[in-house]
C-alpha positions, 0 to 999 in steps of 0.5 A: 198484812201484805208483807208477810208471807202466806206460809209464815201467816198460816203457820204450819198449815200455811206451810203445808199448802205451800209445799202442796202448792210447790209439788205439782210444779216439781219445784227443787226443795219440795221433798224438804218442805214436805219434811218440815211439814211433817216435822212440824205437824209431828211436833205439834200433835205429840207424834215424837213420843210414838216415833220414839216408841216405834224407833225403839221397838224397831230397835228391839226387833232388830235386835231380836232378829240379830239374836235369832240370826246369831243362834241360827249361825251358831247352829248352822256353824255346828252342822256345817263344821266338825262333828261333835266330839266322839262322833267318830268314835260313835260312828265306828261303834255303829259300824262295828255293832252292824256286823253283829246283825241277825243275818251275819249271826245266822251266817256264823252259825252255819260256818260253825256248823261246818266242823260240827257236821263233819265230827258227827258224820265221821263218829264211830266209823261214820255208819252209825245211824244215831250219829248220822241222824245228829249229822243230819240235824246239823246239816238241816239247821245249816241249810234252813239258815241259808234260806233266811239269812240273804232274805233278812238282809235284803229285807231289813237293810242288813247287807254288810261286806262281811255277809257278802264274803261269809254267806257264799263261803258258808254255803259252799262249805257245809255242802262240800264238807257233806258231799266229801264225807259221803264219797269218803264213806262210799255212800256217794260216787266221787264223780257226783261230788266232783261235778257239783263241787267243780260246778260251784267253784267254776261259777264262783270264779266266773262271777269274779271274772266278769264282775267289771261288766256287771253281776250275773243275777241268781236265776229261779233254776239256780235256786231250785238246784240249791234246794234239790242239792240239799234235799238229796244230800240230806237224804244221803246223810240219813241211813235210809233203806228200802224205797227211800233209799232209791228215791233219794237216788233219783233226787240226787240225779235230778240235783246233778242235772239241774247242776250241770244245766244251770251251770251252762246257763250261768256260762252262757249269761257271763259271755253275754255280760262281757260282750255287752260290757266291752261294746259299752266301753268300745262305744264310750271310747269312741264318743269320747274321741269324737 
């Protein structure tokens, strides 16, 4: 018995004790001894089948993970890659359909009403009260739609490039047509038409000249001017007599005053905006050079 090693005599238990005794001294090969002890104990207790099941489960788990990863990779590849077939056509269709929104339809209606208004205004020599009443209805519809199309476009995100261009054209077209018709029929002095149309065209040109420096916002005075002009021109379109004819004269006078005052205010804003833009550009260049 004295010649038999303790680890051999103790079997697996002796091997564990021998490995435990060698561990505090950091004897080389201690890890191998512990591994041998664990394998021996596993073989004795039947843990190998469990280990096999764990390995199989691990394999299944890794396979599932790999499967999920591959599916997500495919989805990511589809998301990051080229759009699905027909995607560009669908996007183009949406872009084309977006032009036909409510705000733009109202603007188109206003453009169509311009020649209709002129025809009604000049029908039967331009002095028939019935035809003038129909012309007033067309003018009123055009002015009312002008109040709503811009509001709808901003509120419901219906702003389009077509609307940005067509809306101001429609506004000036209906107002210009009415003023020119009234002056041609002798109901309104030509200088009034010249002041109003000159202001509108001049401010539009001024906006384009200073657009590189910023946008001149619409003021409350400008909105009041538009409303007053619409009421005054509408009253002149109708064949009014008596005190209503006197009233429309004073309403038109107020519209002319607001036209001039707001026009001068826009010129002032344009000058200030241009100076600020030039100063900012100069400061940016000096900072860049420094």
